[in-house]
Biopython code that builds the backbone (N, CA, C, O; Angstrom):
import numpy as np
from Bio.PDB.StructureBuilder import StructureBuilder

atoms = [
    (1, "UNK", "N", (-9.065, -23.870, 14.659)),
    (1, "UNK", "CA", (-8.760, -22.733, 13.826)),
    (1, "UNK", "C", (-10.033, -22.173, 13.191)),
    (1, "UNK", "O", (-10.164, -20.960, 13.026)),
    (2, "UNK", "N", (-10.955, -23.039, 12.842)),
    (2, "UNK", "CA", (-12.203, -22.594, 12.232)),
    (2, "UNK", "C", (-12.955, -21.648, 13.164)),
    (2, "UNK", "O", (-13.549, -20.671, 12.708)),
    (3, "UNK", "N", (-12.932, -21.927, 14.440)),
    (3, "UNK", "CA", (-13.612, -21.075, 15.417)),
    (3, "UNK", "C", (-12.998, -19.679, 15.429)),
    (3, "UNK", "O", (-13.721, -18.684, 15.480)),
    (4, "UNK", "N", (-11.674, -19.599, 15.383)),
    (4, "UNK", "CA", (-10.992, -18.308, 15.382)),
    (4, "UNK", "C", (-11.369, -17.521, 14.127)),
    (4, "UNK", "O", (-11.678, -16.333, 14.213)),
    (5, "UNK", "N", (-11.346, -18.159, 12.989)),
    (5, "UNK", "CA", (-11.707, -17.496, 11.727)),
    (5, "UNK", "C", (-13.169, -17.069, 11.757)),
    (5, "UNK", "O", (-13.500, -15.953, 11.356)),
    (6, "UNK", "N", (-14.036, -17.943, 12.226)),
    (6, "UNK", "CA", (-15.459, -17.605, 12.320)),
    (6, "UNK", "C", (-15.677, -16.407, 13.246)),
    (6, "UNK", "O", (-16.479, -15.523, 12.944)),
    (7, "UNK", "N", (-14.965, -16.380, 14.367)),
    (7, "UNK", "CA", (-15.082, -15.256, 15.303)),
    (7, "UNK", "C", (-14.620, -13.950, 14.654)),
    (7, "UNK", "O", (-15.259, -12.910, 14.812)),
    (8, "UNK", "N", (-13.518, -14.012, 13.932)),
    (8, "UNK", "CA", (-13.004, -12.819, 13.243)),
    (8, "UNK", "C", (-13.992, -12.328, 12.190)),
    (8, "UNK", "O", (-14.215, -11.125, 12.060)),
    (9, "UNK", "N", (-14.575, -13.242, 11.449)),
    (9, "UNK", "CA", (-15.524, -12.847, 10.410)),
    (9, "UNK", "C", (-16.802, -12.280, 11.032)),
    (9, "UNK", "O", (-17.420, -11.379, 10.464)),
    (10, "UNK", "N", (-17.193, -12.796, 12.177)),
    (10, "UNK", "CA", (-18.350, -12.256, 12.902)),
    (10, "UNK", "C", (-18.072, -10.829, 13.363)),
    (10, "UNK", "O", (-18.919, -9.945, 13.233)),
    (11, "UNK", "N", (-16.871, -10.618, 13.902)),
    (11, "UNK", "CA", (-16.462, -9.275, 14.323)),
    (11, "UNK", "C", (-16.437, -8.322, 13.129)),
    (11, "UNK", "O", (-16.873, -7.175, 13.231)),
    (12, "UNK", "N", (-15.927, -8.805, 12.002)),
    (12, "UNK", "CA", (-15.872, -7.987, 10.793)),
    (12, "UNK", "C", (-17.279, -7.617, 10.334)),
    (12, "UNK", "O", (-17.528, -6.477, 9.942)),
    (13, "UNK", "N", (-18.181, -8.564, 10.381)),
    (13, "UNK", "CA", (-19.564, -8.302, 9.988)),
    (13, "UNK", "C", (-20.195, -7.221, 10.875)),
    (13, "UNK", "O", (-20.906, -6.346, 10.381)),
    (14, "UNK", "N", (-19.937, -7.284, 12.169)),
    (14, "UNK", "CA", (-20.449, -6.263, 13.086)),
    (14, "UNK", "C", (-19.865, -4.890, 12.761)),
    (14, "UNK", "O", (-20.572, -3.882, 12.787)),
    (15, "UNK", "N", (-18.574, -4.861, 12.456)),
    (15, "UNK", "CA", (-17.905, -3.610, 12.111)),
    (15, "UNK", "C", (-18.514, -2.999, 10.853)),
    (15, "UNK", "O", (-18.792, -1.800, 10.812)),
    (16, "UNK", "N", (-18.718, -3.809, 9.846)),
    (16, "UNK", "CA", (-19.282, -3.349, 8.573)),
    (16, "UNK", "C", (-20.732, -2.912, 8.748)),
    (16, "UNK", "O", (-21.162, -1.925, 8.150)),
    (17, "UNK", "N", (-21.474, -3.632, 9.555)),
    (17, "UNK", "CA", (-22.866, -3.266, 9.817)),
    (17, "UNK", "C", (-22.938, -1.921, 10.548)),
    (17, "UNK", "O", (-23.802, -1.095, 10.256)),
    (18, "UNK", "N", (-22.043, -1.715, 11.480)),
    (18, "UNK", "CA", (-22.020, -0.464, 12.234)),
    (18, "UNK", "C", (-21.518, 0.713, 11.404)),
    (18, "UNK", "O", (-21.970, 1.843, 11.585)),
    (19, "UNK", "N", (-20.589, 0.446, 10.499)),
    (19, "UNK", "CA", (-19.961, 1.511, 9.700)),
    (19, "UNK", "C", (-19.929, 1.095, 8.227)),
    (19, "UNK", "O", (-18.875, 0.690, 7.734)),
    (20, "UNK", "N", (-21.035, 1.183, 7.524)),
    (20, "UNK", "CA", (-21.101, 0.684, 6.146)),
    (20, "UNK", "C", (-20.306, 1.488, 5.113)),
    (20, "UNK", "O", (-19.972, 0.945, 4.060)),
    (21, "UNK", "N", (-19.992, 2.755, 5.375)),
    (21, "UNK", "CA", (-19.265, 3.577, 4.400)),
    (21, "UNK", "C", (-17.824, 3.869, 4.825)),
    (21, "UNK", "O", (-16.892, 3.672, 4.045)),
    (22, "UNK", "N", (-17.647, 4.334, 6.053)),
    (22, "UNK", "CA", (-16.341, 4.724, 6.573)),
    (22, "UNK", "C", (-16.174, 4.166, 7.979)),
    (22, "UNK", "O", (-17.085, 4.274, 8.800)),
    (23, "UNK", "N", (-15.025, 3.575, 8.262)),
    (23, "UNK", "CA", (-14.766, 3.029, 9.596)),
    (23, "UNK", "C", (-13.935, 4.038, 10.380)),
    (23, "UNK", "O", (-12.884, 4.467, 9.904)),
    (24, "UNK", "N", (-14.380, 4.423, 11.566)),
    (24, "UNK", "CA", (-13.567, 5.334, 12.382)),
    (24, "UNK", "C", (-12.223, 4.686, 12.751)),
    (24, "UNK", "O", (-12.130, 3.473, 12.939)),
    (25, "UNK", "N", (-11.214, 5.510, 12.845)),
    (25, "UNK", "CA", (-9.876, 5.015, 13.201)),
    (25, "UNK", "C", (-9.917, 4.199, 14.487)),
    (25, "UNK", "O", (-9.301, 3.137, 14.571)),
    (26, "UNK", "N", (-10.639, 4.690, 15.483)),
    (26, "UNK", "CA", (-10.672, 3.977, 16.770)),
    (26, "UNK", "C", (-11.307, 2.599, 16.642)),
    (26, "UNK", "O", (-10.851, 1.644, 17.270)),
    (27, "UNK", "N", (-12.361, 2.488, 15.829)),
    (27, "UNK", "CA", (-13.023, 1.191, 15.646)),
    (27, "UNK", "C", (-12.131, 0.221, 14.873)),
    (27, "UNK", "O", (-12.048, -0.957, 15.220)),
    (28, "UNK", "N", (-11.474, 0.704, 13.842)),
    (28, "UNK", "CA", (-10.568, -0.156, 13.064)),
    (28, "UNK", "C", (-9.382, -0.593, 13.921)),
    (28, "UNK", "O", (-8.966, -1.751, 13.865)),
    (29, "UNK", "N", (-8.842, 0.327, 14.708)),
    (29, "UNK", "CA", (-7.709, -0.009, 15.570)),
    (29, "UNK", "C", (-8.104, -1.072, 16.594)),
    (29, "UNK", "O", (-7.347, -2.008, 16.851)),
    (30, "UNK", "N", (-9.286, -0.923, 17.171)),
    (30, "UNK", "CA", (-9.761, -1.922, 18.130)),
    (30, "UNK", "C", (-9.909, -3.282, 17.449)),
    (30, "UNK", "O", (-9.503, -4.302, 18.006)),
    (31, "UNK", "N", (-10.481, -3.300, 16.258)),
    (31, "UNK", "CA", (-10.651, -4.544, 15.515)),
    (31, "UNK", "C", (-9.298, -5.208, 15.226)),
    (31, "UNK", "O", (-9.163, -6.428, 15.317)),
    (32, "UNK", "N", (-8.302, -4.386, 14.878)),
    (32, "UNK", "CA", (-6.976, -4.907, 14.523)),
    (32, "UNK", "C", (-6.070, -5.120, 15.740)),
    (32, "UNK", "O", (-4.946, -5.604, 15.604)),
    (33, "UNK", "N", (-6.563, -4.757, 16.927)),
    (33, "UNK", "CA", (-5.797, -4.891, 18.169)),
    (33, "UNK", "C", (-4.508, -4.085, 18.127)),
    (33, "UNK", "O", (-3.437, -4.564, 18.498)),
    (34, "UNK", "N", (-4.643, -2.838, 17.661)),
    (34, "UNK", "CA", (-3.532, -1.887, 17.694)),
    (34, "UNK", "C", (-4.055, -0.582, 18.293)),
    (34, "UNK", "O", (-5.265, -0.381, 18.396)),
    (35, "UNK", "N", (-3.162, 0.281, 18.677)),
    (35, "UNK", "CA", (-3.566, 1.582, 19.201)),
    (35, "UNK", "C", (-3.941, 2.499, 18.036)),
    (35, "UNK", "O", (-3.343, 2.414, 16.963)),
    (36, "UNK", "N", (-4.919, 3.366, 18.241)),
    (36, "UNK", "CA", (-5.301, 4.310, 17.180)),
    (36, "UNK", "C", (-4.117, 5.141, 16.675)),
    (36, "UNK", "O", (-4.021, 5.428, 15.482)),
    (37, "UNK", "N", (-3.217, 5.526, 17.586)),
    (37, "UNK", "CA", (-2.046, 6.313, 17.183)),
    (37, "UNK", "C", (-1.156, 5.521, 16.223)),
    (37, "UNK", "O", (-0.590, 6.085, 15.286)),
    (38, "UNK", "N", (-1.035, 4.229, 16.459)),
    (38, "UNK", "CA", (-0.217, 3.384, 15.587)),
    (38, "UNK", "C", (-0.851, 3.261, 14.203)),
    (38, "UNK", "O", (-0.151, 3.286, 13.190)),
    (39, "UNK", "N", (-2.168, 3.128, 14.162)),
    (39, "UNK", "CA", (-2.855, 3.047, 12.877)),
    (39, "UNK", "C", (-2.713, 4.367, 12.125)),
    (39, "UNK", "O", (-2.454, 4.371, 10.921)),
    (40, "UNK", "N", (-2.881, 5.483, 12.827)),
    (40, "UNK", "CA", (-2.707, 6.794, 12.184)),
    (40, "UNK", "C", (-1.286, 6.937, 11.625)),
    (40, "UNK", "O", (-1.101, 7.420, 10.508)),
    (41, "UNK", "N", (-0.294, 6.520, 12.402)),
    (41, "UNK", "CA", (1.097, 6.605, 11.945)),
    (41, "UNK", "C", (1.312, 5.747, 10.703)),
    (41, "UNK", "O", (1.997, 6.168, 9.770)),
    (42, "UNK", "N", (0.743, 4.572, 10.686)),
    (42, "UNK", "CA", (0.859, 3.690, 9.524)),
    (42, "UNK", "C", (0.246, 4.331, 8.288)),
    (42, "UNK", "O", (0.802, 4.242, 7.194)),
    (43, "UNK", "N", (-0.892, 4.971, 8.467)),
    (43, "UNK", "CA", (-1.550, 5.655, 7.343)),
    (43, "UNK", "C", (-0.674, 6.813, 6.861)),
    (43, "UNK", "O", (-0.456, 6.967, 5.659)),
    (44, "UNK", "N", (-0.175, 7.619, 7.787)),
    (44, "UNK", "CA", (0.663, 8.758, 7.422)),
    (44, "UNK", "C", (1.944, 8.322, 6.719)),
    (44, "UNK", "O", (2.429, 9.021, 5.829)),
    (45, "UNK", "N", (2.494, 7.177, 7.107)),
    (45, "UNK", "CA", (3.733, 6.670, 6.516)),
    (45, "UNK", "C", (3.478, 5.884, 5.228)),
    (45, "UNK", "O", (4.402, 5.334, 4.629)),
    (46, "UNK", "N", (2.219, 5.843, 4.818)),
    (46, "UNK", "CA", (1.791, 5.141, 3.595)),
    (46, "UNK", "C", (2.082, 3.646, 3.636)),
    (46, "UNK", "O", (2.364, 3.027, 2.610)),
    (47, "UNK", "N", (2.011, 3.079, 4.831)),
    (47, "UNK", "CA", (2.173, 1.636, 5.005)),
    (47, "UNK", "C", (0.838, 0.930, 5.159)),
    (47, "UNK", "O", (0.788, -0.291, 5.306)),
    (48, "UNK", "N", (-0.231, 1.687, 5.125)),
    (48, "UNK", "CA", (-1.570, 1.158, 5.351)),
    (48, "UNK", "C", (-2.331, 1.170, 4.017)),
    (48, "UNK", "O", (-2.696, 2.242, 3.534)),
    (49, "UNK", "N", (-2.573, 0.016, 3.424)),
    (49, "UNK", "CA", (-3.191, -0.019, 2.097)),
    (49, "UNK", "C", (-4.691, 0.268, 2.066)),
    (49, "UNK", "O", (-5.264, 0.407, 0.985)),
    (50, "UNK", "N", (-5.333, 0.358, 3.219)),
    (50, "UNK", "CA", (-6.785, 0.538, 3.233)),
    (50, "UNK", "C", (-7.225, 1.906, 3.756)),
    (50, "UNK", "O", (-8.424, 2.159, 3.879)),
    (51, "UNK", "N", (-6.285, 2.781, 4.062)),
    (51, "UNK", "CA", (-6.655, 4.088, 4.577)),
    (51, "UNK", "C", (-5.834, 5.189, 3.940)),
    (51, "UNK", "O", (-4.775, 4.941, 3.364)),
    (52, "UNK", "N", (-6.337, 6.410, 4.051)),
    (52, "UNK", "CA", (-5.591, 7.556, 3.532)),
    (52, "UNK", "C", (-5.803, 8.743, 4.452)),
    (52, "UNK", "O", (-6.714, 8.751, 5.280)),
    (53, "UNK", "N", (-4.950, 9.748, 4.295)),
    (53, "UNK", "CA", (-5.053, 10.951, 5.120)),
    (53, "UNK", "C", (-4.667, 12.163, 4.300)),
    (53, "UNK", "O", (-4.097, 12.055, 3.214)),
    (54, "UNK", "N", (-4.996, 13.326, 4.851)),
    (54, "UNK", "CA", (-4.605, 14.586, 4.232)),
    (54, "UNK", "C", (-4.397, 15.615, 5.323)),
    (54, "UNK", "O", (-4.940, 15.502, 6.422)),
    (55, "UNK", "N", (-3.603, 16.618, 5.002)),
    (55, "UNK", "CA", (-3.313, 17.681, 5.958)),
    (55, "UNK", "C", (-3.876, 18.991, 5.440)),
    (55, "UNK", "O", (-3.778, 19.311, 4.255)),
    (56, "UNK", "N", (-4.467, 19.739, 6.357)),
    (56, "UNK", "CA", (-4.932, 21.093, 6.099)),
    (56, "UNK", "C", (-4.364, 21.964, 7.211)),
    (56, "UNK", "O", (-4.869, 21.967, 8.334)),
    (57, "UNK", "N", (-3.329, 22.686, 6.892)),
    (57, "UNK", "CA", (-2.655, 23.467, 7.923)),
    (57, "UNK", "C", (-2.016, 22.539, 8.942)),
    (57, "UNK", "O", (-1.231, 21.658, 8.591)),
    (58, "UNK", "N", (-2.358, 22.744, 10.197)),
    (58, "UNK", "CA", (-1.813, 21.916, 11.284)),
    (58, "UNK", "C", (-2.637, 20.669, 11.558)),
    (58, "UNK", "O", (-2.263, 19.848, 12.396)),
    (59, "UNK", "N", (-3.742, 20.523, 10.867)),
    (59, "UNK", "CA", (-4.655, 19.408, 11.141)),
    (59, "UNK", "C", (-4.488, 18.295, 10.111)),
    (59, "UNK", "O", (-4.211, 18.547, 8.939)),
    (60, "UNK", "N", (-4.660, 17.063, 10.573)),
    (60, "UNK", "CA", (-4.614, 15.895, 9.704)),
    (60, "UNK", "C", (-5.930, 15.145, 9.846)),
    (60, "UNK", "O", (-6.429, 14.949, 10.954)),
    (61, "UNK", "N", (-6.486, 14.729, 8.715)),
    (61, "UNK", "CA", (-7.725, 13.947, 8.711)),
    (61, "UNK", "C", (-7.446, 12.577, 8.102)),
    (61, "UNK", "O", (-6.564, 12.424, 7.258)),
    (62, "UNK", "N", (-8.215, 11.585, 8.545)),
    (62, "UNK", "CA", (-8.003, 10.200, 8.116)),
    (62, "UNK", "C", (-9.312, 9.615, 7.628)),
    (62, "UNK", "O", (-10.378, 9.941, 8.150)),
    (63, "UNK", "N", (-9.234, 8.744, 6.620)),
    (63, "UNK", "CA", (-10.413, 8.043, 6.122)),
    (63, "UNK", "C", (-10.079, 6.577, 5.907)),
    (63, "UNK", "O", (-9.022, 6.229, 5.381)),
    (64, "UNK", "N", (-11.003, 5.732, 6.327)),
    (64, "UNK", "CA", (-10.900, 4.291, 6.097)),
    (64, "UNK", "C", (-12.194, 3.853, 5.402)),
    (64, "UNK", "O", (-13.198, 3.611, 6.072)),
    (65, "UNK", "N", (-12.184, 3.751, 4.086)),
    (65, "UNK", "CA", (-13.382, 3.267, 3.399)),
    (65, "UNK", "C", (-13.668, 1.813, 3.794)),
    (65, "UNK", "O", (-12.773, 0.968, 3.764)),
    (66, "UNK", "N", (-14.888, 1.540, 4.155)),
    (66, "UNK", "CA", (-15.266, 0.204, 4.624)),
    (66, "UNK", "C", (-14.989, -0.858, 3.568)),
    (66, "UNK", "O", (-14.415, -1.904, 3.871)),
    (67, "UNK", "N", (-15.392, -0.594, 2.338)),
    (67, "UNK", "CA", (-15.212, -1.576, 1.262)),
    (67, "UNK", "C", (-13.732, -1.925, 1.085)),
    (67, "UNK", "O", (-13.378, -3.097, 0.957)),
    (68, "UNK", "N", (-12.874, -0.909, 1.078)),
    (68, "UNK", "CA", (-11.438, -1.131, 0.909)),
    (68, "UNK", "C", (-10.869, -1.931, 2.075)),
    (68, "UNK", "O", (-10.039, -2.820, 1.881)),
    (69, "UNK", "N", (-11.320, -1.613, 3.289)),
    (69, "UNK", "CA", (-10.864, -2.337, 4.473)),
    (69, "UNK", "C", (-11.249, -3.816, 4.384)),
    (69, "UNK", "O", (-10.427, -4.693, 4.646)),
    (70, "UNK", "N", (-12.493, -4.083, 4.015)),
    (70, "UNK", "CA", (-12.963, -5.472, 3.922)),
    (70, "UNK", "C", (-12.187, -6.233, 2.846)),
    (70, "UNK", "O", (-11.787, -7.377, 3.059)),
    (71, "UNK", "N", (-11.974, -5.599, 1.695)),
    (71, "UNK", "CA", (-11.199, -6.260, 0.632)),
    (71, "UNK", "C", (-9.779, -6.570, 1.093)),
    (71, "UNK", "O", (-9.252, -7.647, 0.816)),
    (72, "UNK", "N", (-9.158, -5.611, 1.806)),
    (72, "UNK", "CA", (-7.805, -5.845, 2.314)),
    (72, "UNK", "C", (-7.807, -6.974, 3.339)),
    (72, "UNK", "O", (-6.985, -7.887, 3.257)),
    (73, "UNK", "N", (-8.715, -6.919, 4.292)),
    (73, "UNK", "CA", (-8.724, -7.892, 5.384)),
    (73, "UNK", "C", (-9.003, -9.306, 4.879)),
    (73, "UNK", "O", (-8.400, -10.268, 5.354)),
    (74, "UNK", "N", (-9.898, -9.429, 3.936)),
    (74, "UNK", "CA", (-10.276, -10.761, 3.437)),
    (74, "UNK", "C", (-9.533, -11.134, 2.169)),
    (74, "UNK", "O", (-9.723, -12.224, 1.631)),
    (75, "UNK", "N", (-8.685, -10.232, 1.688)),
    (75, "UNK", "CA", (-7.993, -10.433, 0.406)),
    (75, "UNK", "C", (-9.006, -10.684, -0.707)),
    (75, "UNK", "O", (-8.725, -11.395, -1.671)),
    (76, "UNK", "N", (-10.189, -10.088, -0.556)),
    (76, "UNK", "CA", (-11.231, -10.199, -1.565)),
    (76, "UNK", "C", (-12.012, -11.510, -1.509)),
    (76, "UNK", "O", (-12.890, -11.742, -2.340)),
    (77, "UNK", "N", (-11.700, -12.370, -0.536)),
    (77, "UNK", "CA", (-12.325, -13.698, -0.475)),
    (77, "UNK", "C", (-13.837, -13.620, -0.272)),
    (77, "UNK", "O", (-14.568, -14.500, -0.728)),
    (78, "UNK", "N", (-14.308, -12.577, 0.406)),
    (78, "UNK", "CA", (-15.737, -12.495, 0.667)),
    (78, "UNK", "C", (-16.532, -12.144, -0.588)),
    (78, "UNK", "O", (-17.762, -12.191, -0.579)),
    (79, "UNK", "N", (-15.823, -11.788, -1.682)),
    (79, "UNK", "CA", (-16.497, -11.438, -2.926)),
    (79, "UNK", "C", (-16.372, -12.520, -3.971)),
    (79, "UNK", "O", (-16.873, -12.364, -5.085)),
    (80, "UNK", "N", (-15.709, -13.625, -3.634)),
    (80, "UNK", "CA", (-15.533, -14.733, -4.586)),
    (80, "UNK", "C", (-16.817, -15.536, -4.675)),
    (80, "UNK", "O", (-17.555, -15.673, -3.699)),
    (81, "UNK", "N", (-17.063, -16.053, -5.843)),
    (81, "UNK", "CA", (-18.281, -16.860, -6.048)),
    (81, "UNK", "C", (-18.067, -18.275, -5.581)),
    (81, "UNK", "O", (-18.976, -19.100, -5.673)),
]
sb = StructureBuilder()
sb.init_structure("model")
sb.init_model(0)
sb.init_chain("A")
sb.init_seg("    ")
for serial, (resi, resn, name, xyz) in enumerate(atoms, 1):
    if name == "N":
        sb.init_residue(resn, " ", resi, " ")
    sb.init_atom(name, np.array(xyz, "f"), 0.0, 1.0, " ", f" {name:<3s}", serial, name[0])
structure = sb.get_structure()
């Protein structure tokens, strides 16, 4: 089990290093092993605690703040002393 957790944390570190401020939907979906459309739907339905969206006319935009994503994924454990 330690290997699986270590692998996940390594993947998370790569994601954060690549996207220190905002994580693209496609990158987050790949990390979570879901389709980007499913992640977008979750955000739109307000079931996603780490992302938000807004509509302007017919267009919808999505944001995933990196810090919020990391806190959600680790339940804040990476910030504990």
